[in-house]
C-alpha positions as CSV (number, residue, x, y, z in Angstrom):
1,X,3.3,-88.7,-67.7
2,X,3.0,-91.3,-65.0
3,X,6.6,-90.6,-63.9
4,X,5.8,-86.9,-63.6
5,X,2.7,-87.7,-61.5
6,X,4.7,-89.9,-59.2
7,X,7.4,-87.3,-58.7
8,X,4.9,-84.6,-57.9
9,X,3.0,-86.9,-55.6
10,X,6.1,-87.9,-53.7
11,X,7.4,-84.4,-53.6
12,X,4.2,-83.1,-52.1
13,X,4.2,-85.9,-49.5
14,X,7.8,-85.2,-48.5
15,X,7.2,-81.5,-48.1
16,X,4.0,-82.1,-46.2
17,X,5.7,-84.4,-43.7
18,X,8.9,-82.2,-43.3
19,X,6.9,-79.0,-42.9
20,X,4.2,-80.4,-40.6
21,X,5.2,-78.3,-37.6
22,X,5.2,-75.2,-39.8
23,X,1.7,-75.7,-41.3
24,X,-0.6,-72.8,-40.7
25,X,-4.4,-73.3,-40.5
26,X,-6.7,-70.3,-40.8
27,X,-10.1,-69.9,-39.3
28,X,-11.8,-71.0,-42.5
29,X,-9.8,-74.3,-42.6
30,X,-7.3,-73.3,-45.2
31,X,-3.9,-74.9,-44.6
32,X,-0.7,-73.6,-46.0
33,X,3.1,-73.6,-45.6
34,X,5.9,-71.6,-47.1
35,X,8.4,-73.0,-49.5
36,X,10.0,-69.7,-50.5
37,X,9.7,-66.1,-49.2
38,X,9.7,-63.2,-51.6
39,X,10.5,-59.6,-51.0
40,X,8.3,-58.0,-53.7
41,X,5.0,-56.1,-53.7
42,X,2.3,-57.5,-51.5
43,X,-1.0,-58.8,-53.0
44,X,-3.8,-56.4,-52.2
45,X,-7.5,-56.3,-53.0
46,X,-8.2,-54.9,-56.5
47,X,-4.8,-55.7,-57.8
48,X,-4.1,-58.0,-60.8
49,X,-2.0,-61.0,-59.8
50,X,0.2,-63.1,-62.2
51,X,1.3,-66.5,-60.9
52,X,2.7,-69.9,-61.7
53,X,0.8,-72.8,-60.2
54,X,0.4,-76.5,-60.0
55,X,-3.0,-78.0,-58.9
56,X,-3.1,-81.6,-57.7
57,X,-5.5,-83.9,-55.8
58,X,-4.3,-85.3,-52.5
59,X,-2.8,-88.3,-54.3
60,X,-0.6,-86.0,-56.3
61,X,-2.4,-86.4,-59.6
62,X,-2.1,-83.1,-61.6
63,X,-5.3,-81.5,-62.9
64,X,-3.8,-78.1,-63.8
65,X,-0.4,-76.5,-64.2
66,X,1.2,-73.4,-65.7
67,X,4.9,-74.1,-65.3
68,X,5.7,-76.6,-68.1
69,X,3.2,-74.9,-70.4
70,X,4.7,-71.5,-69.6
71,X,1.3,-69.9,-69.4
72,X,1.0,-67.9,-66.2
73,X,-2.5,-67.5,-64.6
74,X,-3.9,-64.0,-64.0
75,X,-6.8,-62.7,-62.0
76,X,-7.9,-59.6,-60.2
77,X,-8.3,-60.0,-56.5
78,X,-11.7,-59.2,-54.8
79,X,-13.7,-59.9,-58.0
80,X,-14.9,-63.4,-57.1
81,X,-13.1,-64.8,-60.2
82,X,-11.4,-67.6,-58.3
83,X,-12.5,-70.1,-55.6
84,X,-12.6,-68.9,-52.0
85,X,-9.4,-70.8,-50.8
86,X,-7.4,-69.3,-53.7
87,X,-8.7,-65.8,-53.0
88,X,-7.8,-66.1,-49.3
89,X,-4.5,-67.8,-49.7
90,X,-3.1,-65.6,-52.5
91,X,-4.2,-62.5,-50.7
92,X,-1.6,-63.3,-48.0
93,X,1.3,-63.5,-50.4
94,X,3.8,-61.1,-52.1
95,X,5.9,-61.2,-55.3
96,X,8.5,-63.9,-55.0
97,X,6.6,-66.0,-52.5
98,X,6.0,-69.7,-53.2
99,X,3.5,-71.4,-50.9
100,X,1.6,-74.7,-50.8
101,X,-2.1,-74.5,-50.1
102,X,-4.4,-77.3,-49.1
103,X,-8.1,-76.5,-49.7
104,X,-10.9,-78.4,-48.1
105,X,-14.0,-78.9,-50.4
106,X,-15.9,-75.9,-48.8
107,X,-13.1,-73.6,-50.0
108,X,-12.9,-75.2,-53.4
109,X,-15.8,-76.5,-55.5
110,X,-17.8,-78.2,-52.6
111,X,-20.1,-80.9,-53.8
112,X,-20.1,-79.8,-57.4
113,X,-18.2,-81.4,-60.3
114,X,-15.8,-79.0,-62.0
115,X,-14.2,-80.4,-65.2
116,X,-11.8,-83.1,-64.1
117,X,-12.3,-82.3,-60.4
118,X,-14.8,-84.7,-58.7
119,X,-17.3,-83.4,-56.0
120,X,-16.0,-83.0,-52.5
121,X,-12.3,-82.9,-53.6
122,X,-9.5,-81.7,-51.4
123,X,-7.2,-79.6,-53.6
124,X,-3.5,-78.9,-53.3
125,X,-2.0,-75.8,-55.0
126,X,1.6,-74.8,-55.4
127,X,1.6,-71.1,-56.1
128,X,4.4,-68.7,-56.9
129,X,3.6,-65.0,-57.3
130,X,5.3,-63.5,-60.4
131,X,3.8,-60.0,-60.4
132,X,1.3,-57.7,-58.7
133,X,0.0,-54.7,-60.7
134,X,-2.9,-52.3,-61.2
135,X,-5.4,-54.0,-63.5
136,X,-5.6,-52.6,-67.0
137,X,-8.7,-52.2,-69.2
138,X,-9.5,-55.2,-71.4
139,X,-9.0,-54.5,-75.1
140,X,-11.7,-57.0,-76.0
141,X,-14.8,-54.8,-75.9
142,X,-13.1,-52.0,-77.8
143,X,-12.0,-54.2,-80.6
144,X,-15.3,-56.2,-80.7
145,X,-17.3,-52.9,-81.1
146,X,-14.9,-51.7,-83.9
147,X,-15.1,-55.0,-85.7
148,X,-18.9,-54.9,-85.7
149,X,-19.3,-51.3,-86.5
150,X,-16.4,-50.6,-88.9
151,X,-14.9,-54.0,-89.9
152,X,-11.9,-56.1,-89.1
153,X,-9.4,-53.9,-90.9
154,X,-10.3,-50.9,-88.9
155,X,-10.0,-53.0,-85.7
156,X,-6.5,-54.0,-86.7
157,X,-5.4,-50.4,-87.3
158,X,-7.0,-49.4,-84.0
159,X,-5.2,-52.2,-82.2
160,X,-1.8,-51.2,-83.6
161,X,-2.4,-47.5,-82.9
162,X,-3.5,-48.0,-79.3
163,X,-0.6,-50.3,-78.5
164,X,1.8,-47.7,-79.7
165,X,0.2,-44.7,-77.9
166,X,-0.8,-45.8,-74.4
167,X,-0.5,-48.3,-71.6
168,X,-4.2,-48.3,-70.6
169,X,-5.3,-51.5,-72.2
170,X,-4.4,-55.1,-71.5
171,X,-2.9,-56.7,-74.6
172,X,-2.0,-60.2,-73.2
173,X,-2.5,-63.3,-75.4
174,X,-5.6,-64.3,-73.4
175,X,-7.3,-61.1,-74.5
176,X,-7.1,-61.7,-78.2
177,X,-7.8,-65.4,-77.6
178,X,-11.0,-64.6,-75.8
179,X,-12.0,-62.2,-78.6
180,X,-11.3,-64.8,-81.3
181,X,-13.5,-67.3,-79.5
182,X,-16.2,-64.8,-79.0
183,X,-16.3,-64.1,-82.8
184,X,-16.0,-67.9,-83.5
185,X,-19.1,-68.6,-81.3
186,X,-21.0,-65.9,-83.2
187,X,-20.1,-67.6,-86.5
188,X,-18.0,-64.6,-87.5
189,X,-15.3,-67.0,-88.6
190,X,-13.3,-64.7,-91.0
191,X,-12.9,-62.1,-88.3
192,X,-12.0,-64.7,-85.8
193,X,-9.3,-66.1,-88.1
194,X,-7.7,-62.6,-88.4
195,X,-7.7,-62.0,-84.7
196,X,-6.2,-65.4,-83.9
197,X,-3.6,-65.1,-86.6
198,X,-2.7,-61.7,-85.0
199,X,-2.4,-63.4,-81.6
200,X,0.1,-65.9,-83.0
201,X,2.1,-63.1,-84.6
202,X,2.1,-61.2,-81.3
203,X,2.8,-64.3,-79.1
204,X,4.6,-66.9,-81.2
205,X,6.0,-68.8,-78.2
206,X,2.6,-69.3,-76.6
207,X,1.3,-72.9,-77.2
208,X,-2.3,-71.9,-76.6
209,X,-2.4,-69.2,-79.4
210,X,-1.3,-71.9,-81.9
211,X,-3.9,-74.3,-80.5
212,X,-6.7,-71.8,-81.0
213,X,-5.5,-70.9,-84.5
214,X,-5.6,-74.6,-85.3
215,X,-9.3,-74.7,-84.2
216,X,-10.4,-71.8,-86.4
217,X,-8.5,-73.3,-89.4
218,X,-10.3,-76.6,-88.8
219,X,-13.7,-74.9,-88.7
220,X,-12.9,-73.1,-92.0
221,X,-11.9,-76.4,-93.6
222,X,-8.2,-75.3,-93.9
223,X,-7.0,-78.7,-92.6
224,X,-3.4,-78.4,-93.7
225,X,-3.0,-75.1,-91.8
226,X,-4.9,-76.6,-88.9
227,X,-2.5,-79.5,-88.6
228,X,0.5,-77.2,-88.9
229,X,-0.8,-75.0,-86.1
230,X,-1.6,-77.9,-83.8
231,X,1.9,-79.4,-84.4
232,X,3.5,-76.0,-83.6
233,X,1.4,-76.0,-80.3
234,X,2.7,-79.5,-79.5
235,X,6.3,-78.4,-80.2
236,X,5.9,-75.7,-77.6
237,X,4.0,-77.9,-75.1
238,X,4.2,-81.6,-75.8
239,X,1.5,-82.4,-73.2
240,X,-1.2,-80.5,-75.1
241,X,-3.6,-83.5,-75.4
242,X,-6.2,-81.4,-77.2
243,X,-3.8,-80.8,-80.1
244,X,-3.0,-84.5,-80.3
245,X,-6.7,-85.4,-80.5
246,X,-7.5,-82.7,-83.1
247,X,-4.7,-83.8,-85.4
248,X,-6.1,-87.4,-85.2
249,X,-9.6,-86.1,-85.9
250,X,-8.5,-84.1,-88.9
251,X,-6.4,-87.0,-90.4
252,X,-9.3,-89.4,-89.9
253,X,-11.5,-87.4,-92.2
254,X,-8.9,-87.1,-95.0
Protein backbone atom coordinates (compact mmCIF):
# COMPACT_ATOMS: atom_id res chain seq x y z
CA UNK A 1 0.00 0.00 0.00
CA UNK A 2 2.78 2.45 0.93
CA UNK A 3 4.54 1.63 -2.33
CA UNK A 4 1.35 2.38 -4.27
CA UNK A 5 0.91 5.71 -2.49
CA UNK A 6 4.52 6.67 -3.22
CA UNK A 7 4.18 5.78 -6.91
CA UNK A 8 0.99 7.79 -7.29
CA UNK A 9 2.44 10.73 -5.36
CA UNK A 10 5.58 10.74 -7.50
CA UNK A 11 3.58 10.28 -10.70
CA UNK A 12 1.33 13.25 -9.94
CA UNK A 13 4.37 15.37 -9.05
CA UNK A 14 6.17 14.53 -12.30
CA UNK A 15 3.10 15.22 -14.44
CA UNK A 16 2.41 18.46 -12.58
CA UNK A 17 5.92 19.74 -13.21
CA UNK A 18 6.17 18.59 -16.83
CA UNK A 19 2.77 19.99 -17.73
CA UNK A 20 3.08 23.24 -15.80
CA UNK A 21 3.00 25.40 -18.93
CA UNK A 22 -0.13 23.59 -20.17
CA UNK A 23 -2.12 23.92 -16.96
CA UNK A 24 -5.43 25.69 -17.45
CA UNK A 25 -7.02 27.76 -14.68
CA UNK A 26 -10.71 28.64 -14.95
CA UNK A 27 -12.43 31.71 -13.50
CA UNK A 28 -13.55 29.68 -10.48
CA UNK A 29 -9.99 28.61 -9.61
CA UNK A 30 -10.24 25.07 -10.98
CA UNK A 31 -6.92 23.89 -12.41
CA UNK A 32 -6.59 21.10 -14.95
CA UNK A 33 -4.37 19.63 -17.62
CA UNK A 34 -4.90 16.97 -20.23
CA UNK A 35 -3.23 13.56 -20.19
CA UNK A 36 -5.21 11.99 -23.01
CA UNK A 37 -7.67 13.36 -25.55
CA UNK A 38 -10.67 11.33 -26.58
CA UNK A 39 -12.89 11.52 -29.63
CA UNK A 40 -16.18 10.30 -28.17
CA UNK A 41 -19.42 11.97 -27.17
CA UNK A 42 -19.13 15.21 -25.25
CA UNK A 43 -20.46 15.51 -21.71
CA UNK A 44 -23.61 17.66 -21.61
CA UNK A 45 -25.96 18.73 -18.83
CA UNK A 46 -28.58 16.12 -18.00
CA UNK A 47 -26.46 13.23 -19.29
CA UNK A 48 -25.28 10.27 -17.21
CA UNK A 49 -21.51 10.02 -17.07
CA UNK A 50 -19.54 6.86 -16.29
CA UNK A 51 -15.89 7.36 -15.38
CA UNK A 52 -12.82 5.87 -13.80
CA UNK A 53 -11.09 8.01 -11.24
CA UNK A 54 -8.41 8.34 -8.60
CA UNK A 55 -8.78 10.93 -5.85
CA UNK A 56 -5.71 12.02 -3.87
CA UNK A 57 -4.58 14.73 -1.51
CA UNK A 58 -1.75 17.05 -2.57
CA UNK A 59 0.79 14.66 -1.04
CA UNK A 60 -0.43 11.83 -3.28
CA UNK A 61 -2.28 9.89 -0.57
CA UNK A 62 -5.24 8.09 -2.16
CA UNK A 63 -8.66 8.51 -0.54
CA UNK A 64 -10.78 7.12 -3.39
CA UNK A 65 -10.30 5.12 -6.57
CA UNK A 66 -12.27 3.05 -9.05
CA UNK A 67 -9.58 1.56 -11.28
CA UNK A 68 -8.13 -1.24 -9.17
CA UNK A 69 -11.52 -2.09 -7.75
CA UNK A 70 -13.05 -2.04 -11.25
CA UNK A 71 -16.06 -0.08 -10.00
CA UNK A 72 -16.73 2.90 -12.29
CA UNK A 73 -18.44 5.95 -10.82
CA UNK A 74 -21.70 7.20 -12.32
CA UNK A 75 -23.58 10.46 -11.96
CA UNK A 76 -26.04 12.63 -13.86
CA UNK A 77 -24.71 16.08 -14.66
CA UNK A 78 -26.63 19.14 -13.56
CA UNK A 79 -28.25 17.44 -10.57
CA UNK A 80 -25.92 18.70 -7.79
CA UNK A 81 -24.92 15.13 -7.03
CA UNK A 82 -21.18 15.87 -7.05
CA UNK A 83 -19.00 18.70 -5.74
CA UNK A 84 -18.69 21.92 -7.74
CA UNK A 85 -15.19 21.30 -9.09
CA UNK A 86 -16.11 17.86 -10.40
CA UNK A 87 -19.31 19.16 -12.04
CA UNK A 88 -17.37 21.96 -13.73
CA UNK A 89 -14.41 19.86 -14.78
CA UNK A 90 -16.20 16.78 -16.06
CA UNK A 91 -18.59 19.05 -17.94
CA UNK A 92 -15.68 20.06 -20.20
CA UNK A 93 -14.73 16.47 -21.13
CA UNK A 94 -15.73 13.87 -23.69
CA UNK A 95 -15.57 10.06 -23.89
CA UNK A 96 -11.94 8.93 -24.01
CA UNK A 97 -10.58 12.04 -22.28
CA UNK A 98 -8.30 11.60 -19.27
CA UNK A 99 -7.60 14.79 -17.36
CA UNK A 100 -6.06 15.79 -14.04
CA UNK A 101 -8.04 18.28 -11.93
CA UNK A 102 -6.83 20.24 -8.93
CA UNK A 103 -9.70 21.53 -6.79
CA UNK A 104 -9.26 24.29 -4.20
CA UNK A 105 -11.34 23.77 -1.03
CA UNK A 106 -14.10 26.12 -2.21
CA UNK A 107 -14.74 23.80 -5.17
CA UNK A 108 -14.52 20.67 -3.00
CA UNK A 109 -15.81 20.33 0.58
CA UNK A 110 -14.71 23.72 1.93
CA UNK A 111 -14.23 23.83 5.68
CA UNK A 112 -16.26 20.66 6.29
CA UNK A 113 -14.95 17.19 7.11
CA UNK A 114 -16.07 14.59 4.58
CA UNK A 115 -15.19 11.03 5.56
CA UNK A 116 -11.39 10.73 5.34
CA UNK A 117 -11.11 14.20 3.78
CA UNK A 118 -10.09 16.91 6.33
CA UNK A 119 -11.53 20.44 6.21
CA UNK A 120 -9.97 22.89 3.72
CA UNK A 121 -8.36 20.14 1.66
CA UNK A 122 -7.06 20.68 -1.87
CA UNK A 123 -8.11 17.62 -3.87
CA UNK A 124 -6.53 16.12 -6.99
CA UNK A 125 -8.62 13.94 -9.31
CA UNK A 126 -7.53 11.83 -12.26
CA UNK A 127 -10.65 11.23 -14.37
CA UNK A 128 -11.17 9.18 -17.52
CA UNK A 129 -14.59 9.37 -19.19
CA UNK A 130 -15.83 5.89 -20.13
CA UNK A 131 -19.35 6.62 -21.36
CA UNK A 132 -21.94 9.38 -21.76
CA UNK A 133 -25.58 8.41 -22.14
CA UNK A 134 -29.16 9.43 -21.49
CA UNK A 135 -30.04 8.60 -17.88
CA UNK A 136 -32.41 5.70 -17.33
CA UNK A 137 -35.12 5.38 -14.73
CA UNK A 138 -33.99 3.76 -11.48
CA UNK A 139 -35.40 0.29 -10.87
CA UNK A 140 -35.29 0.85 -7.10
CA UNK A 141 -38.69 2.49 -6.52
CA UNK A 142 -40.54 0.03 -8.76
CA UNK A 143 -39.11 -3.02 -7.01
CA UNK A 144 -39.47 -1.47 -3.54
CA UNK A 145 -43.18 -0.77 -4.12
CA UNK A 146 -43.73 -4.31 -5.44
CA UNK A 147 -41.92 -5.89 -2.48
CA UNK A 148 -44.07 -3.96 -0.01
CA UNK A 149 -47.36 -4.48 -1.84
CA UNK A 150 -47.04 -7.97 -3.29
CA UNK A 151 -43.96 -9.59 -1.81
CA UNK A 152 -40.43 -10.43 -2.78
CA UNK A 153 -41.35 -13.25 -5.20
CA UNK A 154 -43.52 -10.90 -7.25
CA UNK A 155 -40.71 -8.38 -7.25
CA UNK A 156 -38.23 -10.95 -8.60
CA UNK A 157 -40.63 -11.97 -11.37
CA UNK A 158 -41.19 -8.32 -12.25
CA UNK A 159 -37.44 -7.66 -12.33
CA UNK A 160 -36.84 -10.55 -14.72
CA UNK A 161 -39.77 -9.58 -16.96
CA UNK A 162 -38.78 -5.92 -17.17
CA UNK A 163 -35.17 -6.72 -17.90
CA UNK A 164 -36.23 -8.88 -20.86
CA UNK A 165 -38.76 -6.48 -22.33
CA UNK A 166 -37.40 -2.95 -22.21
CA UNK A 167 -34.42 -0.68 -21.87
CA UNK A 168 -36.11 1.98 -19.74
CA UNK A 169 -34.72 1.08 -16.34
CA UNK A 170 -31.23 1.18 -14.89
CA UNK A 171 -30.20 -2.30 -13.77
CA UNK A 172 -26.62 -1.61 -12.64
CA UNK A 173 -25.23 -3.29 -9.55
CA UNK A 174 -25.50 -0.09 -7.53
CA UNK A 175 -29.29 -0.11 -8.03
CA UNK A 176 -29.90 -3.50 -6.42
CA UNK A 177 -27.28 -2.71 -3.81
CA UNK A 178 -29.07 0.48 -2.79
CA UNK A 179 -32.39 -1.36 -2.63
CA UNK A 180 -30.85 -4.11 -0.50
CA UNK A 181 -29.53 -1.57 2.00
CA UNK A 182 -32.83 0.31 2.04
CA UNK A 183 -34.59 -2.91 3.04
CA UNK A 184 -31.82 -3.72 5.52
CA UNK A 185 -32.22 -0.34 7.20
CA UNK A 186 -35.96 -0.97 7.55
CA UNK A 187 -35.24 -4.34 9.19
CA UNK A 188 -36.70 -6.25 6.24
CA UNK A 189 -33.76 -8.60 6.36
CA UNK A 190 -35.25 -11.57 4.50
CA UNK A 191 -36.14 -9.40 1.51
CA UNK A 192 -32.78 -7.65 1.66
CA UNK A 193 -31.04 -11.00 1.54
CA UNK A 194 -32.93 -12.05 -1.59
CA UNK A 195 -32.13 -8.77 -3.36
CA UNK A 196 -28.43 -8.89 -2.48
CA UNK A 197 -28.18 -12.55 -3.50
CA UNK A 198 -29.73 -11.57 -6.84
CA UNK A 199 -27.14 -8.81 -7.20
CA UNK A 200 -24.28 -11.28 -6.75
CA UNK A 201 -25.87 -13.58 -9.31
CA UNK A 202 -26.19 -10.69 -11.78
CA UNK A 203 -22.75 -9.21 -11.06
CA UNK A 204 -20.46 -11.98 -9.77
CA UNK A 205 -17.29 -10.06 -10.64
CA UNK A 206 -18.20 -6.97 -8.62
CA UNK A 207 -16.38 -6.94 -5.26
CA UNK A 208 -18.96 -4.66 -3.65
CA UNK A 209 -21.90 -6.96 -4.32
CA UNK A 210 -20.11 -9.70 -2.36
CA UNK A 211 -19.22 -7.28 0.42
CA UNK A 212 -22.86 -6.25 0.78
CA UNK A 213 -24.01 -9.87 0.73
CA UNK A 214 -21.56 -10.59 3.52
CA UNK A 215 -23.15 -7.85 5.61
CA UNK A 216 -26.71 -9.17 5.33
CA UNK A 217 -25.52 -12.71 6.10
CA UNK A 218 -23.74 -11.36 9.17
CA UNK A 219 -26.89 -9.55 10.34
CA UNK A 220 -28.87 -12.75 9.94
CA UNK A 221 -26.30 -14.73 11.93
CA UNK A 222 -25.26 -16.80 8.91
CA UNK A 223 -21.61 -16.34 9.75
CA UNK A 224 -20.17 -19.08 7.57
CA UNK A 225 -21.82 -17.60 4.48
CA UNK A 226 -20.79 -14.11 5.57
CA UNK A 227 -17.13 -15.10 5.74
CA UNK A 228 -17.33 -16.81 2.35
CA UNK A 229 -18.86 -13.66 0.83
CA UNK A 230 -16.27 -11.35 2.34
CA UNK A 231 -13.48 -13.66 1.21
CA UNK A 232 -14.86 -13.62 -2.34
CA UNK A 233 -14.95 -9.81 -2.18
CA UNK A 234 -11.29 -9.79 -1.11
CA UNK A 235 -10.38 -12.16 -3.91
CA UNK A 236 -11.81 -9.66 -6.39
CA UNK A 237 -10.36 -6.60 -4.63
CA UNK A 238 -7.63 -7.38 -2.08
CA UNK A 239 -7.66 -3.79 -0.75
CA UNK A 240 -11.20 -4.04 0.55
CA UNK A 241 -10.33 -3.21 4.16
CA UNK A 242 -13.97 -3.45 5.24
CA UNK A 243 -14.05 -7.15 4.31
CA UNK A 244 -10.87 -7.77 6.30
CA UNK A 245 -12.31 -6.08 9.38
CA UNK A 246 -15.66 -7.88 9.12
CA UNK A 247 -14.00 -11.29 8.85
CA UNK A 248 -11.95 -10.52 11.98
CA UNK A 249 -15.09 -9.37 13.79
CA UNK A 250 -17.02 -12.53 12.92
CA UNK A 251 -14.20 -14.88 13.86
CA UNK A 252 -13.67 -13.06 17.17
CA UNK A 253 -17.22 -13.91 18.19
CA UNK A 254 -16.94 -17.60 17.31
